[in-house]
C-alpha positions in Angstrom: -5.0 20.5 -23.1 -7.3 23.5 -23.2 -7.9 25.7 -20.2 -10.4 28.5 -19.6 -9.8 31.6 -17.5 -12.8 33.4 -16.2 -12.7 37.2 -15.9 -15.4 38.7 -13.7 -16.8 41.9 -15.0 -19.4 43.6 -12.9 -22.8 43.6 -14.4 -23.0 47.4 -14.1 -19.9 47.7 -16.4 -21.6 45.5 -19.0 -24.7 47.6 -18.6 -22.9 50.9 -18.8 -21.0 49.9 -22.0 -24.2 48.6 -23.6 -22.2 45.6 -24.8 -23.0 42.0 -24.6 -20.4 39.7 -23.2 -19.7 38.5 -26.8 -19.2 42.0 -28.0 -16.8 42.7 -25.1 -14.8 39.6 -26.1 -14.6 40.8 -29.7 -13.4 44.2 -28.6 -10.7 42.5 -26.5 -9.8 40.4 -29.5 -9.5 43.4 -31.7 -7.4 45.3 -29.2 -5.0 42.5 -28.6 -4.6 41.8 -32.3 -4.0 45.5 -33.0 -1.4 45.6 -30.3 0.4 42.5 -31.7 -0.4 40.5 -28.6 -2.5 37.9 -30.5 -2.1 36.4 -33.9 -4.9 36.7 -36.4 -6.0 33.1 -35.7 -6.0 33.4 -32.0 -7.8 36.8 -32.1 -10.4 35.3 -34.4 -10.9 32.4 -32.0 -11.4 34.7 -29.1 -13.9 36.7 -31.1 -15.7 33.5 -32.0 -15.8 34.5 -35.7 -15.0 32.9 -39.0 -11.9 34.1 -40.9 -14.1 36.1 -43.3 -16.1 37.7 -40.5 -13.0 38.7 -38.5 -11.4 40.1 -41.7 -14.5 42.2 -42.3 -14.5 43.4 -38.7 -10.9 44.4 -38.9 -11.6 46.2 -42.2 -14.6 48.0 -40.8 -12.4 49.4 -38.0 -9.5 50.2 -40.3 -7.2 47.7 -38.6 -4.6 46.3 -41.0 -3.8 42.6 -41.0 -0.2 42.1 -39.9 1.6 40.3 -42.7 5.3 40.9 -42.8 8.3 39.4 -44.5 8.6 36.7 -41.9 5.0 35.7 -42.4 5.6 35.6 -46.2 8.6 33.4 -45.8 6.7 31.0 -43.5 3.9 30.8 -46.0 6.4 30.2 -48.8 8.1 27.4 -46.9 4.7 25.8 -46.2 3.8 25.9 -49.9 7.1 24.3 -50.8 6.5 21.5 -48.3 3.0 20.9 -49.6 4.4 20.7 -53.2 6.6 17.8 -52.1 3.8 15.8 -50.7 
């Protein structure tokens, strides 16, 4: 089940930042990803971008994609499972 949370941001804040609501969502997605609060996939969803677009945005901001040993081991396990199918 999917739920939506609405955050009210005063119009003057949007006007002052000179951002669209979508741009503000993307900034939030970048920040939460950079802080390790959201995975790449969830941050990409929040940003409403494709994988490639979000990777480019991260790169343009100098934000590294988090990929540690645990991620590698999970990917390796998934590949092994796929080989058995």
